[in-house]
All heavy atoms as a GROMACS GRO file, in nm:
protein
  575
    1MET      N    1   0.084  -0.118  -0.001
    1MET     CA    2  -0.001   0.001   0.000
    1MET      C    3   0.090   0.124   0.001
    1MET      O    4   0.189   0.128   0.070
    1MET     CB    5  -0.090   0.000   0.125
    1MET     CG    6  -0.182   0.118   0.132
    1MET     SD    7  -0.314   0.092   0.250
    1MET     CE    8  -0.242   0.159   0.395
    2MET      N    9   0.051   0.223  -0.076
    2MET     CA   10   0.127   0.348  -0.081
    2MET      C   11   0.043   0.458  -0.019
    2MET      O   12  -0.073   0.475  -0.051
    2MET     CB   13   0.161   0.379  -0.229
    2MET     CG   14   0.243   0.503  -0.241
    2MET     SD   15   0.306   0.536  -0.407
    2MET     CE   16   0.190   0.466  -0.517
    3TYR      N   17   0.108   0.532   0.071
    3TYR     CA   18   0.042   0.642   0.136
    3TYR      C   19   0.060   0.766   0.049
    3TYR      O   20   0.171   0.796   0.003
    3TYR     CB   21   0.104   0.666   0.273
    3TYR     CG   22   0.051   0.791   0.339
    3TYR    CD1   23  -0.074   0.794   0.397
    3TYR    CD2   24   0.128   0.906   0.339
    3TYR    CE1   25  -0.122   0.908   0.458
    3TYR    CE2   26   0.081   1.021   0.401
    3TYR     CZ   27  -0.045   1.022   0.458
    3TYR     OH   28  -0.093   1.133   0.518
    4THR      N   29  -0.046   0.838   0.021
    4THR     CA   30  -0.039   0.960  -0.056
    4THR      C   31  -0.100   1.073   0.023
    4THR      O   32  -0.215   1.066   0.061
    4THR     CB   33  -0.112   0.945  -0.190
    4THR    OG1   34  -0.055   0.834  -0.261
    4THR    CG2   35  -0.098   1.068  -0.274
    5ASN      N   36  -0.019   1.174   0.049
    5ASN     CA   37  -0.066   1.293   0.118
    5ASN      C   38  -0.110   1.392   0.007
    5ASN      O   39  -0.027   1.443  -0.064
    5ASN     CB   40   0.045   1.352   0.200
    5ASN     CG   41   0.003   1.479   0.276
    5ASN    OD1   42  -0.089   1.548   0.235
    5ASN    ND2   43   0.070   1.508   0.383
    6PRO      N   44  -0.239   1.416  -0.005
    6PRO     CA   45  -0.288   1.499  -0.116
    6PRO      C   46  -0.235   1.642  -0.108
    6PRO      O   47  -0.226   1.708  -0.209
    6PRO     CB   48  -0.440   1.494  -0.101
    6PRO     CG   49  -0.466   1.450   0.040
    6PRO     CD   50  -0.347   1.368   0.081
    7THR      N   51  -0.194   1.688   0.010
    7THR     CA   52  -0.143   1.824   0.019
    7THR      C   53   0.005   1.830  -0.022
    7THR      O   54   0.059   1.937  -0.039
    7THR     CB   55  -0.155   1.877   0.166
    7THR    OG1   56  -0.078   1.795   0.251
    7THR    CG2   57  -0.299   1.880   0.208
    8ARG      N   58   0.066   1.715  -0.042
    8ARG     CA   59   0.207   1.712  -0.085
    8ARG      C   60   0.221   1.628  -0.212
    8ARG      O   61   0.304   1.539  -0.222
    8ARG     CB   62   0.296   1.653   0.026
    8ARG     CG   63   0.310   1.741   0.149
    8ARG     CD   64   0.357   1.880   0.117
    8ARG     NE   65   0.479   1.888   0.039
    8ARG     CZ   66   0.598   1.917   0.086
    8ARG    NH1   67   0.614   1.945   0.212
    8ARG    NH2   68   0.703   1.921   0.005
    9SER      N   69   0.143   1.662  -0.310
    9SER     CA   70   0.148   1.589  -0.435
    9SER      C   71   0.278   1.614  -0.509
    9SER      O   72   0.308   1.549  -0.607
    9SER     CB   73   0.028   1.625  -0.522
    9SER     OG   74   0.030   1.764  -0.555
   10ASP      N   75   0.357   1.709  -0.462
   10ASP     CA   76   0.487   1.742  -0.524
   10ASP      C   77   0.595   1.641  -0.485
   10ASP      O   78   0.704   1.643  -0.544
   10ASP     CB   79   0.531   1.881  -0.484
   10ASP     CG   80   0.548   1.898  -0.333
   10ASP    OD1   81   0.455   1.857  -0.255
   10ASP    OD2   82   0.651   1.953  -0.290
   11LEU      N   83   0.568   1.551  -0.392
   11LEU     CA   84   0.666   1.454  -0.350
   11LEU      C   85   0.652   1.326  -0.434
   11LEU      O   86   0.540   1.275  -0.452
   11LEU     CB   87   0.648   1.418  -0.202
   11LEU     CG   88   0.666   1.534  -0.104
   11LEU    CD1   89   0.639   1.486   0.039
   11LEU    CD2   90   0.804   1.594  -0.117
   12ASP      N   91   0.763   1.276  -0.487
   12ASP     CA   92   0.760   1.152  -0.560
   12ASP      C   93   0.747   1.035  -0.463
   12ASP      O   94   0.804   1.039  -0.355
   12ASP     CB   95   0.887   1.133  -0.641
   12ASP     CG   96   0.902   1.236  -0.753
   12ASP    OD1   97   0.796   1.284  -0.804
   12ASP    OD2   98   1.014   1.272  -0.786
   13LYS      N   99   0.671   0.934  -0.504
   13LYS     CA  100   0.650   0.814  -0.422
   13LYS      C  101   0.683   0.692  -0.505
   13LYS      O  102   0.645   0.684  -0.620
   13LYS     CB  103   0.506   0.809  -0.370
   13LYS     CG  104   0.468   0.929  -0.286
   13LYS     CD  105   0.326   0.972  -0.321
   13LYS     CE  106   0.296   1.108  -0.262
   13LYS     NZ  107   0.313   1.214  -0.358
   14TYR      N  108   0.754   0.597  -0.443
   14TYR     CA  109   0.793   0.473  -0.512
   14TYR      C  110   0.766   0.355  -0.422
   14TYR      O  111   0.774   0.364  -0.302
   14TYR     CB  112   0.940   0.478  -0.547
   14TYR     CG  113   0.980   0.594  -0.633
   14TYR    CD1  114   1.025   0.713  -0.576
   14TYR    CD2  115   0.967   0.588  -0.772
   14TYR    CE1  116   1.058   0.821  -0.653
   14TYR    CE2  117   1.002   0.696  -0.851
   14TYR     CZ  118   1.048   0.812  -0.789
   14TYR     OH  119   1.081   0.920  -0.870
   15VAL      N  120   0.740   0.240  -0.486
   15VAL     CA  121   0.724   0.114  -0.416
   15VAL      C  122   0.818   0.016  -0.479
   15VAL      O  123   0.822   0.001  -0.602
   15VAL     CB  124   0.580   0.063  -0.425
   15VAL    CG1  125   0.566  -0.075  -0.362
   15VAL    CG2  126   0.484   0.159  -0.361
   16VAL      N  127   0.894  -0.055  -0.397
   16VAL     CA  128   0.982  -0.163  -0.444
   16VAL      C  129   0.924  -0.293  -0.389
   16VAL      O  130   0.912  -0.309  -0.268
   16VAL     CB  131   1.126  -0.145  -0.397
   16VAL    CG1  132   1.213  -0.264  -0.438
   16VAL    CG2  133   1.185  -0.016  -0.449
   17THR      N  134   0.888  -0.382  -0.474
   17THR     CA  135   0.841  -0.514  -0.436
   17THR      C  136   0.966  -0.601  -0.415
   17THR      O  137   1.026  -0.645  -0.514
   17THR     CB  138   0.746  -0.575  -0.542
   17THR    OG1  139   0.643  -0.481  -0.568
   17THR    CG2  140   0.686  -0.707  -0.492
   18VAL      N  141   1.004  -0.619  -0.292
   18VAL     CA  142   1.135  -0.681  -0.259
   18VAL      C  143   1.148  -0.821  -0.315
   18VAL      O  144   1.252  -0.855  -0.374
   18VAL     CB  145   1.156  -0.679  -0.107
   18VAL    CG1  146   1.286  -0.750  -0.071
   18VAL    CG2  147   1.156  -0.537  -0.055
   19ILE      N  148   1.047  -0.902  -0.304
   19ILE     CA  149   1.057  -1.039  -0.351
   19ILE      C  150   1.088  -1.048  -0.500
   19ILE      O  151   1.154  -1.137  -0.546
   19ILE     CB  152   0.935  -1.122  -0.312
   19ILE    CG1  153   0.964  -1.271  -0.319
   19ILE    CG2  154   0.817  -1.084  -0.396
   19ILE    CD1  155   0.869  -1.356  -0.242
   20GLU      N  156   1.041  -0.947  -0.574
   20GLU     CA  157   1.065  -0.947  -0.718
   20GLU      C  158   1.185  -0.861  -0.757
   20GLU      O  159   1.234  -0.870  -0.869
   20GLU     CB  160   0.940  -0.890  -0.789
   20GLU     CG  161   0.819  -0.978  -0.771
   20GLU     CD  162   0.692  -0.914  -0.818
   20GLU    OE1  163   0.697  -0.801  -0.876
   20GLU    OE2  164   0.585  -0.971  -0.801
   21ASN      N  165   1.235  -0.775  -0.668
   21ASN     CA  166   1.342  -0.684  -0.700
   21ASN      C  167   1.443  -0.675  -0.585
   21ASN      O  168   1.481  -0.568  -0.541
   21ASN     CB  169   1.284  -0.543  -0.724
   21ASN     CG  170   1.190  -0.538  -0.838
   21ASN    OD1  171   1.228  -0.547  -0.952
   21ASN    ND2  172   1.060  -0.528  -0.808
   22ARG      N  173   1.489  -0.789  -0.539
   22ARG     CA  174   1.583  -0.791  -0.426
   22ARG      C  175   1.707  -0.711  -0.454
   22ARG      O  176   1.757  -0.644  -0.365
   22ARG     CB  177   1.616  -0.939  -0.391
   22ARG     CG  178   1.699  -0.952  -0.266
   22ARG     CD  179   1.626  -0.898  -0.147
   22ARG     NE  180   1.709  -0.912  -0.033
   22ARG     CZ  181   1.677  -0.876   0.089
   22ARG    NH1  182   1.558  -0.828   0.112
   22ARG    NH2  183   1.758  -0.891   0.188
   23ASN      N  184   1.760  -0.714  -0.576
   23ASN     CA  185   1.881  -0.641  -0.607
   23ASN      C  186   1.860  -0.491  -0.592
   23ASN      O  187   1.949  -0.418  -0.545
   23ASN     CB  188   1.934  -0.675  -0.748
   23ASN     CG  189   1.831  -0.647  -0.856
   23ASN    OD1  190   1.710  -0.654  -0.834
   23ASN    ND2  191   1.881  -0.616  -0.975
   24VAL      N  192   1.742  -0.442  -0.630
   24VAL     CA  193   1.711  -0.301  -0.612
   24VAL      C  194   1.701  -0.267  -0.465
   24VAL      O  195   1.756  -0.165  -0.419
   24VAL     CB  196   1.578  -0.265  -0.686
   24VAL    CG1  197   1.536  -0.122  -0.655
   24VAL    CG2  198   1.591  -0.288  -0.832
   25SER      N  199   1.635  -0.351  -0.390
   25SER     CA  200   1.626  -0.330  -0.244
   25SER      C  201   1.762  -0.327  -0.177
   25SER      O  202   1.791  -0.241  -0.094
   25SER     CB  203   1.541  -0.443  -0.182
   25SER     OG  204   1.541  -0.435  -0.044
   26ASN      N  205   1.851  -0.419  -0.215
   26ASN     CA  206   1.986  -0.421  -0.161
   26ASN      C  207   2.062  -0.295  -0.196
   26ASN      O  208   2.135  -0.240  -0.112
   26ASN     CB  209   2.063  -0.542  -0.209
   26ASN     CG  210   2.012  -0.670  -0.151
   26ASN    OD1  211   1.951  -0.672  -0.044
   26ASN    ND2  212   2.041  -0.781  -0.215
   27GLU      N  213   2.047  -0.247  -0.317
   27GLU     CA  214   2.116  -0.127  -0.360
   27GLU      C  215   2.067  -0.004  -0.284
   27GLU      O  216   2.147   0.081  -0.243
   27GLU     CB  217   2.103  -0.106  -0.511
   27GLU     CG  218   2.191   0.006  -0.563
   27GLU     CD  219   2.193   0.012  -0.714
   27GLU    OE1  220   2.158  -0.089  -0.781
   27GLU    OE2  221   2.229   0.119  -0.764
   28ILE      N  222   1.938   0.006  -0.265
   28ILE     CA  223   1.881   0.117  -0.188
   28ILE      C  224   1.932   0.115  -0.047
   28ILE      O  225   1.976   0.217   0.006
   28ILE     CB  226   1.727   0.109  -0.187
   28ILE    CG1  227   1.671   0.139  -0.328
   28ILE    CG2  228   1.665   0.206  -0.085
   28ILE    CD1  229   1.523   0.109  -0.344
   29ALA      N  230   1.932  -0.002   0.018
   29ALA     CA  231   1.983  -0.011   0.156
   29ALA      C  232   2.130   0.029   0.162
   29ALA      O  233   2.172   0.102   0.253
   29ALA     CB  234   1.967  -0.156   0.205
   30SER      N  235   2.208  -0.013   0.065
   30SER     CA  236   2.349   0.021   0.064
   30SER      C  237   2.370   0.172   0.039
   30SER      O  238   2.447   0.236   0.111
   30SER     CB  239   2.420  -0.058  -0.046
   30SER     OG  240   2.554  -0.018  -0.058
   31ASP      N  241   2.304   0.224  -0.060
   31ASP     CA  242   2.318   0.367  -0.095
   31ASP      C  243   2.275   0.458   0.019
   31ASP      O  244   2.336   0.565   0.042
   31ASP     CB  245   2.238   0.402  -0.221
   31ASP     CG  246   2.298   0.345  -0.348
   31ASP    OD1  247   2.413   0.291  -0.342
   31ASP    OD2  248   2.232   0.353  -0.452
   32LEU      N  249   2.168   0.417   0.090
   32LEU     CA  250   2.115   0.505   0.197
   32LEU      C  251   2.170   0.470   0.334
   32LEU      O  252   2.136   0.537   0.432
   32LEU     CB  253   1.962   0.496   0.198
   32LEU     CG  254   1.891   0.542   0.072
   32LEU    CD1  255   1.739   0.526   0.086
   32LEU    CD2  256   1.924   0.687   0.042
   33HIS      N  257   2.255   0.370   0.343
   33HIS     CA  258   2.312   0.323   0.469
   33HIS      C  259   2.205   0.290   0.570
   33HIS      O  260   2.210   0.330   0.686
   33HIS     CB  261   2.410   0.430   0.525
   33HIS     CG  262   2.512   0.472   0.426
   33HIS    ND1  263   2.620   0.395   0.391
   33HIS    CD2  264   2.524   0.586   0.352
   33HIS    CE1  265   2.693   0.455   0.301
   33HIS    NE2  266   2.640   0.571   0.275
   34ILE      N  267   2.107   0.214   0.522
   34ILE     CA  268   1.994   0.170   0.606
   34ILE      C  269   1.991   0.018   0.604
   34ILE      O  270   2.007  -0.043   0.498
   34ILE     CB  271   1.862   0.223   0.553
   34ILE    CG1  272   1.856   0.375   0.561
   34ILE    CG2  273   1.744   0.160   0.626
   34ILE    CD1  274   1.734   0.436   0.501
   35THR      N  275   1.971  -0.043   0.717
   35THR     CA  276   1.951  -0.188   0.724
   35THR      C  277   1.816  -0.221   0.663
   35THR      O  278   1.714  -0.163   0.699
   35THR     CB  279   1.956  -0.237   0.869
   35THR    OG1  280   2.081  -0.201   0.925
   35THR    CG2  281   1.936  -0.386   0.877
   36HIS      N  282   1.814  -0.316   0.568
   36HIS     CA  283   1.689  -0.354   0.503
   36HIS      C  284   1.595  -0.420   0.602
   36HIS      O  285   1.635  -0.503   0.682
   36HIS     CB  286   1.716  -0.453   0.388
   36HIS     CG  287   1.593  -0.520   0.341
   36HIS    ND1  288   1.505  -0.458   0.256
   36HIS    CD2  289   1.542  -0.640   0.371
   36HIS    CE1  290   1.403  -0.541   0.234
   36HIS    NE2  291   1.424  -0.650   0.299
   37GLN      N  292   1.468  -0.380   0.596
   37GLN     CA  293   1.359  -0.442   0.669
   37GLN      C  294   1.240  -0.444   0.576
   37GLN      O  295   1.234  -0.367   0.479
   37GLN     CB  296   1.327  -0.362   0.796
   37GLN     CG  297   1.443  -0.356   0.892
   37GLN     CD  298   1.403  -0.287   1.020
   37GLN    OE1  299   1.299  -0.312   1.075
   37GLN    NE2  300   1.488  -0.198   1.064
   38SER      N  301   1.148  -0.528   0.601
   38SER     CA  302   1.029  -0.536   0.515
   38SER      C  303   0.908  -0.565   0.599
   38SER      O  304   0.907  -0.665   0.672
   38SER     CB  305   1.050  -0.641   0.407
   38SER     OG  306   0.944  -0.639   0.315
   39PRO      N  307   0.807  -0.482   0.591
   39PRO     CA  308   0.796  -0.363   0.512
   39PRO      C  309   0.878  -0.247   0.571
   39PRO      O  310   0.910  -0.249   0.692
   39PRO     CB  311   0.647  -0.329   0.514
   39PRO     CG  312   0.602  -0.381   0.645
   39PRO     CD  313   0.686  -0.505   0.671
   40GLN      N  314   0.906  -0.150   0.487
   40GLN     CA  315   0.989  -0.036   0.530
   40GLN      C  316   0.950   0.086   0.450
   40GLN      O  317   0.919   0.076   0.330
   40GLN     CB  318   1.136  -0.069   0.509
   40GLN     CG  319   1.233   0.035   0.561
   40GLN     CD  320   1.378  -0.015   0.548
   40GLN    OE1  321   1.410  -0.095   0.462
   40GLN    NE2  322   1.462   0.032   0.638
   41ALA      N  323   0.950   0.199   0.513
   41ALA     CA  324   0.925   0.328   0.446
   41ALA      C  325   1.037   0.422   0.484
   41ALA      O  326   1.089   0.417   0.596
   41ALA     CB  327   0.792   0.385   0.490
   42PHE      N  328   1.078   0.505   0.389
   42PHE     CA  329   1.177   0.606   0.420
   42PHE      C  330   1.153   0.731   0.338
   42PHE      O  331   1.088   0.728   0.235
   42PHE     CB  332   1.320   0.555   0.404
   42PHE     CG  333   1.344   0.463   0.289
   42PHE    CD1  334   1.366   0.509   0.162
   42PHE    CD2  335   1.342   0.328   0.312
   42PHE    CE1  336   1.391   0.423   0.057
   42PHE    CE2  337   1.366   0.238   0.207
   42PHE     CZ  338   1.389   0.289   0.081
   43LEU      N  339   1.205   0.838   0.392
   43LEU     CA  340   1.194   0.969   0.330
   43LEU      C  341   1.333   1.008   0.287
   43LEU      O  342   1.427   1.010   0.366
   43LEU     CB  343   1.140   1.069   0.431
   43LEU     CG  344   1.106   1.210   0.384
   43LEU    CD1  345   1.002   1.208   0.275
   43LEU    CD2  346   1.061   1.293   0.501
   44VAL      N  347   1.350   1.035   0.158
   44VAL     CA  348   1.483   1.061   0.101
   44VAL      C  349   1.486   1.199   0.037
   44VAL      O  350   1.390   1.236  -0.031
   44VAL     CB  351   1.518   0.956  -0.007
   44VAL    CG1  352   1.651   0.984  -0.071
   44VAL    CG2  353   1.516   0.816   0.054
   45GLN      N  354   1.592   1.272   0.062
   45GLN     CA  355   1.612   1.400  -0.004
   45GLN      C  356   1.759   1.413  -0.033
   45GLN      O  357   1.844   1.385   0.054
   45GLN     CB  358   1.565   1.512   0.085
   45GLN     CG  359   1.569   1.650   0.016
   45GLN     CD  360   1.509   1.759   0.104
   45GLN    OE1  361   1.539   1.766   0.222
   45GLN    NE2  362   1.424   1.839   0.044
   46ASN      N  363   1.792   1.455  -0.154
   46ASN     CA  364   1.932   1.470  -0.196
   46ASN      C  365   2.016   1.346  -0.171
   46ASN      O  366   2.127   1.353  -0.121
   46ASN     CB  367   1.995   1.593  -0.128
   46ASN     CG  368   1.927   1.720  -0.163
   46ASN    OD1  369   1.880   1.738  -0.273
   46ASN    ND2  370   1.914   1.809  -0.065
   47LYS      N  371   1.957   1.230  -0.205
   47LYS     CA  372   2.020   1.098  -0.190
   47LYS      C  373   2.057   1.063  -0.046
   47LYS      O  374   2.144   0.979  -0.024
   47LYS     CB  375   2.144   1.092  -0.281
   47LYS     CG  376   2.110   1.112  -0.428
   47LYS     CD  377   2.235   1.104  -0.514
   47LYS     CE  378   2.198   1.121  -0.660
   47LYS     NZ  379   2.312   1.105  -0.746
   48LYS      N  380   1.990   1.123   0.049
   48LYS     CA  381   2.013   1.089   0.191
   48LYS      C  382   1.881   1.052   0.257
   48LYS      O  383   1.779   1.117   0.238
   48LYS     CB  384   2.076   1.206   0.267
   48LYS     CG  385   2.217   1.235   0.217
   48LYS     CD  386   2.279   1.346   0.299
   48LYS     CE  387   2.420   1.371   0.240
   48LYS     NZ  388   2.487   1.479   0.304
   49ALA      N  389   1.883   0.948   0.338
   49ALA     CA  390   1.766   0.909   0.415
   49ALA      C  391   1.749   1.002   0.532
   49ALA      O  392   1.836   1.010   0.618
   49ALA     CB  393   1.778   0.764   0.462
   50LEU      N  394   1.638   1.074   0.535
   50LEU     CA  395   1.613   1.167   0.644
   50LEU      C  396   1.536   1.097   0.756
   50LEU      O  397   1.544   1.140   0.872
   50LEU     CB  398   1.529   1.284   0.593
   50LEU     CG  399   1.587   1.362   0.474
   50LEU    CD1  400   1.490   1.469   0.429
   50LEU    CD2  401   1.720   1.427   0.512
   51TRP      N  402   1.460   0.997   0.720
   51TRP     CA  403   1.372   0.928   0.817
   51TRP      C  404   1.342   0.789   0.760
   51TRP      O  405   1.338   0.770   0.640
   51TRP     CB  406   1.244   1.008   0.832
   51TRP     CG  407   1.134   0.940   0.906
   51TRP    CD1  408   1.113   0.943   1.041
   51TRP    CD2  409   1.028   0.856   0.854
   51TRP    NE1  410   1.002   0.868   1.075
   51TRP    CE2  411   0.948   0.814   0.962
   51TRP    CE3  412   0.998   0.813   0.725
   51TRP    CZ2  413   0.837   0.732   0.943
   51TRP    CZ3  414   0.885   0.732   0.708
   51TRP    CH2  415   0.807   0.693   0.818
   52ASN      N  416   1.325   0.692   0.851
   52ASN     CA  417   1.280   0.560   0.808
   52ASN      C  418   1.207   0.492   0.922
   52ASN      O  419   1.231   0.521   1.038
   52ASN     CB  420   1.393   0.475   0.751
   52ASN     CG  421   1.483   0.419   0.855
   52ASN    OD1  422   1.462   0.309   0.903
   52ASN    ND2  423   1.587   0.495   0.890
   53ALA      N  424   1.119   0.402   0.884
   53ALA     CA  425   1.041   0.324   0.982
   53ALA      C  426   1.010   0.191   0.918
   53ALA      O  427   1.016   0.172   0.797
   53ALA     CB  428   0.912   0.398   1.020
   54SER      N  429   0.979   0.093   1.004
   54SER     CA  430   0.941  -0.036   0.952
   54SER      C  431   0.826  -0.094   1.035
   54SER      O  432   0.795  -0.050   1.142
   54SER     CB  433   1.060  -0.133   0.957
   54SER     OG  434   1.098  -0.157   1.091
   55HIS      N  435   0.765  -0.189   0.971
   55HIS     CA  436   0.654  -0.267   1.030
   55HIS      C  437   0.545  -0.177   1.087
   55HIS      O  438   0.500  -0.089   1.019
   55HIS     CB  439   0.710  -0.366   1.133
   55HIS     CG  440   0.804  -0.466   1.069
   55HIS    ND1  441   0.939  -0.436   1.056
   55HIS    CD2  442   0.784  -0.586   1.014
   55HIS    CE1  443   0.996  -0.540   0.995
   55HIS    NE2  444   0.904  -0.631   0.967
   56SER      N  445   0.508  -0.200   1.211
   56SER     CA  446   0.394  -0.125   1.269
   56SER      C  447   0.422   0.024   1.295
   56SER      O  448   0.331   0.100   1.324
   56SER     CB  449   0.350  -0.192   1.400
   56SER     OG  450   0.454  -0.183   1.496
   57LYS      N  451   0.546   0.066   1.278
   57LYS     CA  452   0.580   0.207   1.294
   57LYS      C  453   0.550   0.288   1.168
   57LYS      O  454   0.559   0.410   1.168
   57LYS     CB  455   0.723   0.225   1.338
   57LYS     CG  456   0.750   0.169   1.477
   57LYS     CD  457   0.891   0.187   1.520
   57LYS     CE  458   0.909   0.126   1.661
   57LYS     NZ  459   1.047   0.129   1.703
   58ILE      N  460   0.512   0.219   1.060
   58ILE     CA  461   0.473   0.287   0.940
   58ILE      C  462   0.325   0.320   0.949
   58ILE      O  463   0.241   0.230   0.938
   58ILE     CB  464   0.499   0.201   0.813
   58ILE    CG1  465   0.646   0.158   0.805
   58ILE    CG2  466   0.458   0.274   0.689
   58ILE    CD1  467   0.671   0.052   0.700
   59THR      N  468   0.292   0.444   0.971
   59THR     CA  469   0.155   0.488   0.974
   59THR      C  470   0.141   0.616   0.894
   59THR      O  471   0.239   0.685   0.870
   59THR     CB  472   0.111   0.515   1.120
   59THR    OG1  473   0.183   0.624   1.171
   59THR    CG2  474   0.128   0.392   1.208
   60GLY      N  475   0.020   0.647   0.857
   60GLY     CA  476  -0.004   0.774   0.789
   60GLY      C  477   0.042   0.893   0.871
   60GLY      O  478   0.102   0.984   0.820
   61GLN      N  479   0.016   0.887   1.001
   61GLN     CA  480   0.059   0.996   1.090
   61GLN      C  481   0.209   1.004   1.098
   61GLN      O  482   0.266   1.116   1.097
   61GLN     CB  483  -0.001   0.977   1.230
   61GLN     CG  484   0.022   1.097   1.318
   61GLN     CD  485  -0.046   1.223   1.267
   61GLN    OE1  486  -0.166   1.222   1.243
   61GLN    NE2  487   0.030   1.330   1.249
   62ALA      N  488   0.279   0.891   1.106
   62ALA     CA  489   0.424   0.893   1.112
   62ALA      C  490   0.481   0.954   0.982
   62ALA      O  491   0.577   1.033   0.988
   62ALA     CB  492   0.479   0.752   1.132
   63LEU      N  493   0.424   0.919   0.867
   63LEU     CA  494   0.471   0.973   0.739
   63LEU      C  495   0.442   1.126   0.735
   63LEU      O  496   0.528   1.204   0.694
   63LEU     CB  497   0.402   0.904   0.624
   63LEU     CG  498   0.449   0.763   0.601
   63LEU    CD1  499   0.352   0.691   0.506
   63LEU    CD2  500   0.589   0.759   0.544
   64GLU      N  501   0.325   1.166   0.778
   64GLU     CA  502   0.293   1.310   0.779
   64GLU      C  503   0.391   1.385   0.867
   64GLU      O  504   0.439   1.494   0.831
   64GLU     CB  505   0.150   1.332   0.826
   64GLU     CG  506   0.048   1.311   0.720
   64GLU     CD  507  -0.092   1.358   0.761
   64GLU    OE1  508  -0.101   1.464   0.828
   64GLU    OE2  509  -0.186   1.290   0.724
   65ASN      N  510   0.419   1.330   0.985
   65ASN     CA  511   0.514   1.396   1.077
   65ASN      C  512   0.653   1.406   1.016
   65ASN      O  513   0.721   1.508   1.030
   65ASN     CB  514   0.519   1.321   1.212
   65ASN     CG  515   0.393   1.338   1.292
   65ASN    OD1  516   0.314   1.431   1.270
   65ASN    ND2  517   0.372   1.249   1.388
   66ALA      N  518   0.698   1.299   0.953
   66ALA     CA  519   0.828   1.299   0.890
   66ALA      C  520   0.834   1.407   0.781
   66ALA      O  521   0.933   1.483   0.772
   66ALA     CB  522   0.860   1.161   0.831
   67ILE      N  523   0.733   1.413   0.697
   67ILE     CA  524   0.731   1.516   0.592
   67ILE      C  525   0.732   1.655   0.654
   67ILE      O  526   0.809   1.742   0.612
   67ILE     CB  527   0.609   1.493   0.501
   67ILE    CG1  528   0.626   1.365   0.420
   67ILE    CG2  529   0.589   1.614   0.409
   67ILE    CD1  530   0.498   1.317   0.352
   68LYS      N  531   0.651   1.675   0.756
   68LYS     CA  532   0.644   1.806   0.819
   68LYS      C  533   0.774   1.844   0.884
   68LYS      O  534   0.819   1.959   0.876
   68LYS     CB  535   0.532   1.801   0.927
   68LYS     CG  536   0.512   1.930   1.001
   68LYS     CD  537   0.404   1.916   1.107
   68LYS     CE  538   0.392   2.040   1.189
   68LYS     NZ  539   0.293   2.026   1.297
   69ASN      N  540   0.841   1.747   0.946
   69ASN     CA  541   0.967   1.777   1.019
   69ASN      C  542   1.090   1.785   0.932
   69ASN      O  543   1.186   1.854   0.968
   69ASN     CB  544   0.988   1.671   1.130
   69ASN     CG  545   0.887   1.681   1.239
   69ASN    OD1  546   0.837   1.791   1.270
   69ASN    ND2  547   0.850   1.568   1.295
   70PHE      N  548   1.092   1.717   0.816
   70PHE     CA  549   1.215   1.707   0.740
   70PHE      C  550   1.209   1.777   0.604
   70PHE      O  551   1.313   1.811   0.549
   70PHE     CB  552   1.254   1.563   0.719
   70PHE     CG  553   1.295   1.495   0.846
   70PHE    CD1  554   1.212   1.403   0.910
   70PHE    CD2  555   1.416   1.522   0.903
   70PHE    CE1  556   1.248   1.340   1.028
   70PHE    CE2  557   1.454   1.460   1.021
   70PHE     CZ  558   1.370   1.369   1.083
   71ILE      N  559   1.090   1.795   0.546
   71ILE     CA  560   1.080   1.856   0.414
   71ILE      C  561   1.028   1.998   0.428
   71ILE      O  562   0.922   2.018   0.482
   71ILE     CB  563   0.988   1.774   0.323
   71ILE    CG1  564   1.036   1.630   0.310
   71ILE    CG2  565   0.978   1.838   0.186
   71ILE    CD1  566   1.172   1.612   0.243
   72LYS      N  567   1.104   2.090   0.378
   72LYS     CA  568   1.065   2.231   0.390
   72LYS      C  569   1.007   2.280   0.260
   72LYS      O  570   1.041   2.243   0.155
   72LYS     CB  571   1.185   2.317   0.428
   72LYS     CG  572   1.254   2.270   0.556
   72LYS     CD  573   1.162   2.272   0.671
   72LYS     CE  574   1.231   2.218   0.795
   72LYS     NZ  575   1.147   2.176   0.897
   0.00000   0.00000   0.00000
């Protein structure tokens, strides 16, 4: 499921299906210096992970807070 904040339609959103794209998932984890977890959400700006969460910590409110706190 992809969370879309209608007030921030300017943000790009992507989904990686890990089971089908494990090499992409590994590259993302390596590039962002994040340990892979699934499910996982992260907020990236200028090729740096500003925020990430996994499993039950991924909520609409958590994503909204991350956007509010990290994206200007």
